[in-house]
N, CA, C and O atoms as a DFTB+ gen file, in Angstrom:
584 C
 N C O
     1  1       0.842      -1.188       0.000
     2  2       0.000       0.000       0.000
     3  2       0.884       1.247       0.000
     4  3       1.894       1.296       0.701
     5  1       0.504       2.238      -0.778
     6  2       1.261       3.482      -0.868
     7  2       1.043       4.305       0.396
     8  3      -0.095       4.468       0.838
     9  1       2.124       4.830       0.987
    10  2       1.952       5.658       2.192
    11  2       1.169       6.929       1.889
    12  3       1.271       7.491       0.799
    13  1       0.389       7.372       2.866
    14  2      -0.357       8.627       2.731
    15  2       0.628       9.782       2.688
    16  3       1.638       9.776       3.392
    17  1       0.328      10.783       1.850
    18  2       1.202      11.932       1.648
    19  2       0.739      13.096       2.529
    20  3      -0.413      13.525       2.467
    21  1       1.663      13.589       3.344
    22  2       1.375      14.715       4.231
    23  2       2.268      15.877       3.820
    24  3       3.494      15.768       3.850
    25  1       1.650      16.986       3.438
    26  2       2.385      18.214       3.142
    27  2       2.502      19.000       4.437
    28  3       1.495      19.355       5.050
    29  1       3.737      19.273       4.854
    30  2       3.992      20.051       6.064
    31  2       4.559      21.394       5.628
    32  3       5.644      21.463       5.052
    33  1       3.813      22.465       5.910
    34  2       4.246      23.821       5.564
    35  2       4.646      24.497       6.871
    36  3       3.793      24.889       7.667
    37  1       5.951      24.627       7.081
    38  2       6.498      25.109       8.351
    39  2       7.818      25.812       8.062
    40  3       8.706      25.226       7.443
    41  1       7.962      27.068       8.505
    42  2       9.182      27.818       8.217
    43  2      10.291      27.593       9.230
    44  3      11.446      27.904       8.938
    45  1       9.987      27.065      10.407
    46  2      11.012      26.812      11.415
    47  2      11.671      25.468      11.110
    48  3      11.004      24.436      11.189
    49  1      12.964      25.449      10.763
    50  2      13.620      24.200      10.361
    51  2      13.590      23.113      11.437
    52  3      13.472      21.931      11.117
    53  1      13.695      23.502      12.701
    54  2      13.670      22.496      13.769
    55  2      12.290      21.859      13.898
    56  3      12.176      20.643      14.052
    57  1      11.247      22.675      13.835
    58  2       9.889      22.137      13.898
    59  2       9.582      21.272      12.683
    60  3       8.952      20.221      12.800
    61  1      10.035      21.725      11.513
    62  2       9.823      20.959      10.283
    63  2      10.503      19.597      10.381
    64  3       9.908      18.582      10.018
    65  1      11.730      19.565      10.863
    66  2      12.461      18.304      11.001
    67  2      11.765      17.375      11.996
    68  3      11.629      16.179      11.741
    69  1      11.328      17.924      13.124
    70  2      10.654      17.105      14.132
    71  2       9.389      16.464      13.554
    72  3       9.192      15.255      13.676
    73  1       8.546      17.266      12.934
    74  2       7.288      16.757      12.373
    75  2       7.571      15.744      11.268
    76  3       6.949      14.683      11.214
    77  1       8.512      16.078      10.387
    78  2       8.861      15.162       9.297
    79  2       9.353      13.818       9.854
    80  3       8.912      12.761       9.403
    81  1      10.259      13.862      10.827
    82  2      10.809      12.628      11.397
    83  2       9.726      11.777      12.059
    84  3       9.671      10.564      11.854
    85  1       8.870      12.413      12.849
    86  2       7.804      11.681      13.546
    87  2       6.854      11.029      12.540
    88  3       6.485       9.865      12.694
    89  1       6.463      11.775      11.520
    90  2       5.516      11.236      10.538
    91  2       6.145      10.164       9.657
    92  3       5.475       9.200       9.289
    93  1       7.421      10.317       9.314
    94  2       8.081       9.286       8.518
    95  2       8.204       7.978       9.304
    96  3       7.980       6.900       8.755
    97  1       8.554       8.072      10.570
    98  2       8.636       6.874      11.406
    99  2       7.265       6.198      11.493
   100  3       7.177       4.973      11.575
   101  1       6.201       6.999      11.474
   102  2       4.833       6.464      11.535
   103  2       4.369       5.919      10.181
   104  3       3.254       5.407      10.077
   105  1       5.208       6.021       9.143
   106  2       4.871       5.424       7.857
   107  2       4.277       6.360       6.827
   108  3       3.810       5.905       5.783
   109  1       4.282       7.653       7.091
   110  2       3.753       8.624       6.130
   111  2       4.857       9.108       5.198
   112  3       6.031       9.128       5.568
   113  1       4.468       9.498       3.985
   114  2       5.378      10.158       3.044
   115  2       5.209      11.653       3.294
   116  3       4.110      12.188       3.148
   117  1       6.296      12.332       3.671
   118  2       6.215      13.746       4.028
   119  2       6.791      14.606       2.912
   120  3       7.892      14.369       2.416
   121  1       6.011      15.609       2.537
   122  2       6.425      16.625       1.572
   123  2       6.624      17.895       2.393
   124  3       5.697      18.339       3.071
   125  1       7.816      18.484       2.345
   126  2       8.126      19.643       3.177
   127  2       8.147      20.918       2.358
   128  3       8.616      20.936       1.219
   129  1       7.631      21.987       2.954
   130  2       7.672      23.316       2.345
   131  2       7.911      24.326       3.458
   132  3       7.360      24.199       4.552
   133  1       8.744      25.338       3.171
   134  2       9.081      26.308       4.212
   135  2       8.420      27.674       4.034
   136  3       8.742      28.618       4.755
   137  1       7.502      27.781       3.084
   138  2       6.742      29.024       2.901
   139  2       5.403      28.668       2.272
   140  3       5.213      27.566       1.758
   141  1       4.487      29.614       2.322
   142  2       3.196      29.392       1.684
   143  2       3.332      29.179       0.191
   144  3       2.665      28.318      -0.382
   145  1       4.197      29.964      -0.442
   146  2       4.408      29.834      -1.877
   147  2       4.952      28.447      -2.223
   148  3       4.504      27.820      -3.183
   149  1       5.926      27.970      -1.428
   150  2       6.472      26.628      -1.647
   151  2       5.403      25.558      -1.413
   152  3       5.369      24.546      -2.112
   153  1       4.543      25.782      -0.440
   154  2       3.458      24.844      -0.161
   155  2       2.485      24.739      -1.317
   156  3       2.019      23.648      -1.645
   157  1       2.171      25.884      -1.945
   158  2       1.279      25.884      -3.109
   159  2       1.886      25.083      -4.257
   160  3       1.208      24.274      -4.890
   161  1       3.179      25.321      -4.518
   162  2       3.862      24.588      -5.591
   163  2       3.900      23.088      -5.294
   164  3       3.624      22.266      -6.167
   165  1       4.244      22.746      -4.056
   166  2       4.346      21.336      -3.675
   167  2       2.994      20.633      -3.797
   168  3       2.929      19.492      -4.255
   169  1       1.919      21.304      -3.391
   170  2       0.581      20.704      -3.477
   171  2       0.169      20.484      -4.923
   172  3      -0.530      19.521      -5.237
   173  1       0.594      21.360      -5.785
   174  2       0.251      21.226      -7.196
   175  2       1.051      20.092      -7.845
   176  3       0.514      19.338      -8.656
   177  1       2.324      19.974      -7.491
   178  2       3.201      18.963      -8.080
   179  2       2.943      17.558      -7.538
   180  3       3.024      16.581      -8.282
   181  1       2.632      17.455      -6.245
   182  2       2.454      16.157      -5.596
   183  2       1.282      16.280      -4.621
   184  3       1.499      16.458      -3.423
   185  1       0.036      16.186      -5.118
   186  2      -1.133      16.427      -4.265
   187  2      -1.116      15.570      -2.997
   188  3      -1.021      14.345      -3.069
   189  1      -1.211      16.225      -1.840
   190  2      -1.164      15.505      -0.568
   191  2      -2.527      14.952      -0.160
   192  3      -3.562      15.330      -0.709
   193  1      -2.500      14.053       0.814
   194  2      -3.725      13.538       1.422
   195  2      -4.154      14.396       2.604
   196  3      -5.310      14.354       3.025
   197  1      -3.201      15.186       3.145
   198  2      -3.470      16.070       4.274
   199  2      -2.392      17.143       4.281
   200  3      -1.259      16.892       3.871
   201  1      -2.743      18.341       4.748
   202  2      -1.781      19.435       4.871
   203  2      -1.737      19.888       6.327
   204  3      -2.774      20.153       6.936
   205  1      -0.522      19.974       6.879
   206  2      -0.290      20.625       8.171
   207  2       0.291      21.991       7.859
   208  3       1.366      22.082       7.266
   209  1      -0.406      23.064       8.250
   210  2      -0.047      24.419       7.826
   211  2       0.229      25.323       9.027
   212  3      -0.665      25.609       9.824
   213  1       1.478      25.764       9.141
   214  2       1.805      26.793      10.123
   215  2       1.031      28.053       9.732
   216  3       0.889      28.347       8.546
   217  1       0.538      28.788      10.709
   218  2      -0.217      29.995      10.380
   219  2       0.678      31.184      10.093
   220  3       0.348      32.015       9.247
   221  1       1.806      31.278      10.784
   222  2       2.710      32.407      10.582
   223  2       3.866      31.952       9.709
   224  3       4.758      31.228      10.151
   225  1       3.828      32.396       8.459
   226  2       4.827      32.009       7.464
   227  2       5.395      33.253       6.805
   228  3       4.728      34.286       6.747
   229  1       6.626      33.163       6.305
   230  2       7.159      34.285       5.522
   231  2       6.391      34.390       4.201
   232  3       5.911      33.383       3.679
   233  1       6.278      35.574       3.677
   234  2       5.505      35.751       2.434
   235  2       4.030      35.669       2.756
   236  3       3.549      36.363       3.652
   237  1       3.309      34.832       2.040
   238  2       1.877      34.695       2.333
   239  2       1.711      33.804       3.572
   240  3       2.401      32.795       3.719
   241  1       0.797      34.190       4.447
   242  2       0.611      33.433       5.686
   243  2      -0.218      32.168       5.443
   244  3      -0.676      31.916       4.329
   245  1      -0.402      31.384       6.498
   246  2      -1.110      30.124       6.372
   247  2      -2.555      30.269       5.936
   248  3      -3.059      29.440       5.178
   249  1      -3.226      31.306       6.402
   250  2      -4.628      31.508       6.035
   251  2      -4.771      31.835       4.548
   252  3      -5.663      31.316       3.878
   253  1      -3.894      32.695       4.039
   254  2      -3.938      33.025       2.609
   255  2      -3.528      31.814       1.767
   256  3      -4.085      31.588       0.692
   257  1      -2.570      31.047       2.247
   258  2      -2.166      29.833       1.531
   259  2      -3.339      28.862       1.459
   260  3      -3.583      28.263       0.411
   261  1      -4.065      28.702       2.560
   262  2      -5.260      27.851       2.563
   263  2      -6.273      28.345       1.537
   264  3      -6.808      27.549       0.765
   265  1      -6.538      29.636       1.520
   266  2      -7.508      30.194       0.571
   267  2      -7.116      29.849      -0.868
   268  3      -7.962      29.463      -1.674
   269  1      -5.836      29.991      -1.178
   270  2      -5.364      29.695      -2.537
   271  2      -5.419      28.196      -2.841
   272  3      -5.739      27.800      -3.962
   273  1      -5.110      27.374      -1.852
   274  2      -5.215      25.919      -2.054
   275  2      -6.650      25.526      -2.386
   276  3      -6.888      24.692      -3.260
   277  1      -7.597      26.130      -1.685
   278  2      -9.011      25.789      -1.862
   279  2      -9.593      26.350      -3.155
   280  3     -10.694      25.967      -3.551
   281  1      -8.874      27.249      -3.816
   282  2      -9.351      27.815      -5.078
   283  2      -9.108      26.883      -6.252
   284  3      -9.289      27.291      -7.399
   285  1      -8.711      25.669      -6.005
   286  2      -8.598      24.742      -7.121
   287  2      -7.422      23.797      -7.091
   288  3      -7.423      22.799      -7.811
   289  1      -6.410      24.083      -6.274
   290  2      -5.251      23.190      -6.230
   291  2      -5.606      21.899      -5.506
   292  3      -5.222      20.815      -5.945
   293  1      -6.336      22.006      -4.401
   294  2      -6.694      20.843      -3.592
   295  2      -8.190      20.588      -3.604
   296  3      -8.993      21.518      -3.669
   297  1      -8.544      19.346      -3.541
   298  2      -9.937      18.960      -3.357
   299  2     -10.392      19.411      -1.964
   300  3      -9.589      19.477      -1.033
   301  1     -11.655      19.712      -1.835
   302  2     -12.210      20.085      -0.521
   303  2     -12.169      18.916       0.466
   304  3     -12.341      19.100       1.671
   305  1     -11.939      17.712      -0.064
   306  2     -11.881      16.531       0.801
   307  2     -10.524      16.352       1.461
   308  3     -10.376      15.508       2.344
   309  1      -9.527      17.136       1.045
   310  2      -8.196      17.052       1.644
   311  2      -8.188      17.932       2.892
   312  3      -8.352      19.147       2.787
   313  1      -7.999      17.334       4.078
   314  2      -7.980      18.155       5.294
   315  2      -6.752      19.065       5.331
   316  3      -5.641      18.649       5.002
   317  1      -6.976      20.314       5.737
   318  2      -5.896      21.263       5.955
   319  2      -5.991      21.673       7.422
   320  3      -6.991      22.239       7.864
   321  1      -4.928      21.375       8.161
   322  2      -4.911      21.542       9.610
   323  2      -3.958      22.677       9.978
   324  3      -2.794      22.676       9.577
   325  1      -4.460      23.638      10.741
   326  2      -3.641      24.763      11.204
   327  2      -2.713      24.286      12.316
   328  3      -3.110      23.515      13.189
   329  1      -1.465      24.761      12.266
   330  2      -0.486      24.464      13.309
   331  2       0.097      25.789      13.759
   332  3       0.622      26.556      12.952
   333  1      -0.001      26.058      15.078
   334  2       0.491      27.342      15.562
   335  2       0.807      27.289      17.045
   336  3       0.311      26.437      17.782
   337  1       1.649      28.227      17.458
   338  2       1.986      28.356      18.876
   339  2       0.895      29.114      19.627
   340  3       0.887      29.114      20.858
   341  1      -0.017      29.755      18.917
   342  2      -1.112      30.461      19.576
   343  2      -2.076      29.441      20.152
   344  3      -2.475      28.511      19.450
   345  1      -2.456      29.590      21.399
   346  2      -3.284      28.576      22.041
   347  2      -4.601      29.126      22.594
   348  3      -5.280      28.440      23.358
   349  1      -4.958      30.315      22.233
   350  2      -6.184      30.912      22.739
   351  2      -7.403      30.338      22.012
   352  3      -7.311      29.957      20.845
   353  1      -8.530      30.280      22.696
   354  2      -9.766      29.781      22.110
   355  2     -10.124      30.591      20.859
   356  3     -10.609      30.037      19.873
   357  1      -9.883      31.906      20.909
   358  2     -10.199      32.764      19.766
   359  2      -9.378      32.367      18.533
   360  3      -9.870      32.435      17.407
   361  1      -8.128      31.954      18.753
   362  2      -7.275      31.541      17.640
   363  2      -7.828      30.277      16.992
   364  3      -7.815      30.140      15.768
   365  1      -8.305      29.373      17.805
   366  2      -8.898      28.138      17.293
   367  2     -10.154      28.467      16.484
   368  3     -10.358      27.911      15.405
   369  1     -10.990      29.362      16.995
   370  2     -12.203      29.768      16.289
   371  2     -11.864      30.488      14.987
   372  3     -12.523      30.278      13.969
   373  1     -10.832      31.339      15.019
   374  2     -10.410      32.068      13.822
   375  2      -9.927      31.085      12.742
   376  3     -10.222      31.265      11.561
   377  1      -9.190      30.056      13.150
   378  2      -8.721      29.040      12.197
   379  2      -9.910      28.298      11.591
   380  3      -9.930      28.036      10.388
   381  1     -10.887      27.964      12.408
   382  2     -12.073      27.268      11.918
   383  2     -12.849      28.154      10.944
   384  3     -13.275      27.689       9.886
   385  1     -13.032      29.409      11.290
   386  2     -13.753      30.342      10.416
   387  2     -13.018      30.565       9.094
   388  3     -13.645      30.802       8.062
   389  1     -11.687      30.487       9.131
   390  2     -10.891      30.671       7.916
   391  2     -10.997      29.459       6.994
   392  3     -10.605      29.534       5.830
   393  1     -11.524      28.340       7.506
   394  2     -11.704      27.164       6.670
   395  2     -10.791      25.997       6.977
   396  3     -10.831      24.982       6.281
   397  1      -9.961      26.121       8.015
   398  2      -9.117      24.991       8.389
   399  2      -9.991      23.875       8.953
   400  3     -11.003      24.128       9.606
   401  1      -9.583      22.642       8.689
   402  2     -10.349      21.479       9.126
   403  2     -10.009      21.052      10.539
   404  3     -10.670      20.177      11.098
   405  1      -9.005      21.646      11.115
   406  2      -8.597      21.313      12.476
   407  2      -7.478      22.223      12.907
   408  3      -7.077      23.139      12.189
   409  1      -6.977      21.949      14.110
   410  2      -6.024      22.838      14.750
   411  2      -5.106      21.993      15.611
   412  3      -5.579      21.177      16.402
   413  1      -3.803      22.174      15.470
   414  2      -2.823      21.504      16.321
   415  2      -1.960      22.583      16.951
   416  3      -1.432      23.454      16.260
   417  1      -1.821      22.517      18.264
   418  2      -1.034      23.513      18.982
   419  2       0.421      23.101      19.075
   420  3       0.748      21.922      19.211
   421  1       1.295      24.111      18.998
   422  2       2.693      23.914      19.337
   423  2       2.825      24.239      20.818
   424  3       2.133      25.140      21.292
   425  1       3.656      23.571      21.554
   426  2       4.553      22.517      21.088
   427  2       3.778      21.247      20.737
   428  3       2.781      20.908      21.375
   429  1       4.258      20.565      19.719
   430  2       3.604      19.357      19.215
   431  2       4.011      18.155      20.049
   432  3       5.184      17.994      20.385
   433  1       3.053      17.319      20.380
   434  2       3.332      16.079      21.091
   435  2       3.778      15.028      20.082
   436  3       3.022      14.658      19.183
   437  1       5.006      14.550      20.238
   438  2       5.500      13.538      19.301
   439  2       4.757      12.218      19.464
   440  3       4.676      11.437      18.516
   441  1       4.222      11.960      20.631
   442  2       3.446      10.733      20.841
   443  2       2.066      10.806      20.217
   444  3       1.576       9.821      19.665
   445  1       1.439      11.967      20.302
   446  2       0.057      12.102      19.847
   447  2      -0.064      12.385      18.345
   448  3      -1.086      12.065      17.738
   449  1       0.962      12.979      17.747
   450  2       0.832      13.456      16.371
   451  2       0.426      12.372      15.365
   452  3      -0.496      12.615      14.586
   453  1       1.053      11.196      15.334
   454  2       0.625      10.203      14.328
   455  2      -0.851       9.811      14.455
   456  3      -1.544       9.687      13.445
   457  1      -1.327       9.622      15.658
   458  2      -2.734       9.287      15.853
   459  2      -3.656      10.431      15.478
   460  3      -4.750      10.218      14.956
   461  1      -3.211      11.625      15.746
   462  2      -4.011      12.791      15.397
   463  2      -4.111      12.929      13.881
   464  3      -5.178      13.238      13.350
   465  1      -3.001      12.699      13.189
   466  2      -3.013      12.748      11.720
   467  2      -3.971      11.692      11.180
   468  3      -4.756      11.965      10.271
   469  1      -3.906      10.494      11.735
   470  2      -4.799       9.418      11.286
   471  2      -6.259       9.795      11.525
   472  3      -7.120       9.495      10.698
   473  1      -6.540      10.449      12.652
   474  2      -7.912      10.879      12.935
   475  2      -8.384      11.912      11.913
   476  3      -9.523      11.851      11.450
   477  1      -7.511      12.863      11.559
   478  2      -7.882      13.846      10.542
   479  2      -8.107      13.163       9.196
   480  3      -9.052      13.496       8.482
   481  1      -7.249      12.216       8.848
   482  2      -7.399      11.505       7.573
   483  2      -8.674      10.672       7.544
   484  3      -9.275      10.488       6.486
   485  1      -9.085      10.172       8.700
   486  2     -10.297       9.357       8.799
   487  2     -11.545      10.211       8.877
   488  3     -12.661       9.697       8.816
   489  1     -11.357      11.528       9.012
   490  2     -12.497      12.426       9.070
   491  2     -13.081      12.590      10.455
   492  3     -14.204      13.074      10.600
   493  1     -12.334      12.193      11.482
   494  2     -12.830      12.349      12.852
   495  2     -12.979      13.829      13.150
   496  3     -12.072      14.619      12.890
   497  1     -14.116      14.196      13.692
   498  2     -14.397      15.615      13.923
   499  2     -13.692      16.172      15.147
   500  3     -13.529      17.388      15.248
   501  1     -13.267      15.331      16.078
   502  2     -12.657      15.868      17.278
   503  2     -11.180      15.497      17.372
   504  3     -10.672      15.226      18.460
   505  1     -10.501      15.484      16.240
   506  2      -9.056      15.272      16.271
   507  2      -8.368      16.499      16.843
   508  3      -7.311      16.391      17.463
   509  1      -8.967      17.670      16.634
   510  2      -8.392      18.909      17.106
   511  2      -8.241      18.882      18.619
   512  3      -9.155      18.491      19.345
   513  1      -7.081      19.301      19.075
   514  2      -6.850      19.415      20.503
   515  2      -6.247      18.185      21.135
   516  3      -5.766      18.269      22.265
   517  1      -6.247      17.043      20.466
   518  2      -5.697      15.836      21.066
   519  2      -4.217      15.993      21.363
   520  3      -3.747      15.531      22.404
   521  1      -3.482      16.625      20.485
   522  2      -2.040      16.769      20.691
   523  2      -1.760      17.592      21.933
   524  3      -0.868      17.247      22.708
   525  1      -2.499      18.669      22.142
   526  2      -2.226      19.493      23.311
   527  2      -2.584      18.758      24.593
   528  3      -1.859      18.873      25.582
   529  1      -3.687      18.001      24.607
   530  2      -4.042      17.232      25.795
   531  2      -3.016      16.140      26.061
   532  3      -2.638      15.902      27.208
   533  1      -2.568      15.478      25.003
   534  2      -1.585      14.412      25.173
   535  2      -0.255      14.971      25.650
   536  3       0.422      14.344      26.466
   537  1       0.132      16.148      25.151
   538  2       1.411      16.715      25.565
   539  2       1.374      17.095      27.031
   540  3       2.385      16.980      27.724
   541  1       0.219      17.549      27.521
   542  2       0.096      17.858      28.937
   543  2       0.240      16.592      29.774
   544  3       0.838      16.611      30.850
   545  1      -0.312      15.497      29.271
   546  2      -0.275      14.236      30.009
   547  2       1.086      13.565      29.980
   548  3       1.492      12.952      30.968
   549  1       1.805      13.671      28.856
   550  2       3.064      12.948      28.711
   551  2       4.309      13.793      28.882
   552  3       5.381      13.272      29.190
   553  1       4.173      15.089      28.683
   554  2       5.341      15.948      28.737
   555  2       6.190      15.874      27.479
   556  3       7.249      16.498      27.424
   557  1       5.754      15.126      26.461
   558  2       6.489      14.971      25.196
   559  2       6.135      16.126      24.278
   560  3       5.025      16.179      23.748
   561  1       7.068      17.054      24.082
   562  2       6.777      18.200      23.231
   563  2       7.992      18.588      22.412
   564  3       9.114      18.159      22.682
   565  1       7.744      19.400      21.417
   566  2       8.824      19.973      20.619
   567  2       9.122      21.359      21.157
   568  3       8.523      21.802      22.136
   569  1      10.050      22.033      20.510
   570  2      10.327      23.413      20.853
   571  2       9.163      24.274      20.387
   572  3       8.579      24.033      19.330
   573  1       8.837      25.268      21.179
   574  2       7.783      26.201      20.769
   575  2       8.380      27.134      19.736
   576  3       9.445      27.714      19.947
   577  1       7.679      27.275      18.610
   578  2       8.191      28.122      17.536
   579  2       7.062      28.674      16.716
   580  3       5.921      28.224      16.818
   581  1       7.382      29.647      15.906
   582  2       6.346      30.247      15.071
   583  2       6.617      29.978      13.636
   584  3       5.851      30.405      12.772
């Protein structure tokens, strides 16, 4: 079976490496992009099954990148999940209103992330927030970054 393709759009090299390593060990094929523009190109060249999108990116931000992805590059069935160090309820609501299918808080739980990705791919409606709850329980986190 072909591994599911996850596009990770993250400008912080340490966070990108952590997410890529965790997802590759879990059996996913990871496509990395360090800007919104690079993410758009990568999605067009190698359509992903899911996108993890940092909200604060150089150039166009994550919300604008999502808007452009939804204008025809990606099917509406491909989940696009916001990833950010902002943890306020308003930020989660803003991501939802912008059209993101979920929300993952930084620092990312390396234990919870593969299961959370699988939940998003399966269409589970409450995948959002699992990583932050798991990180509180396990103490397994990455560096906080934007």
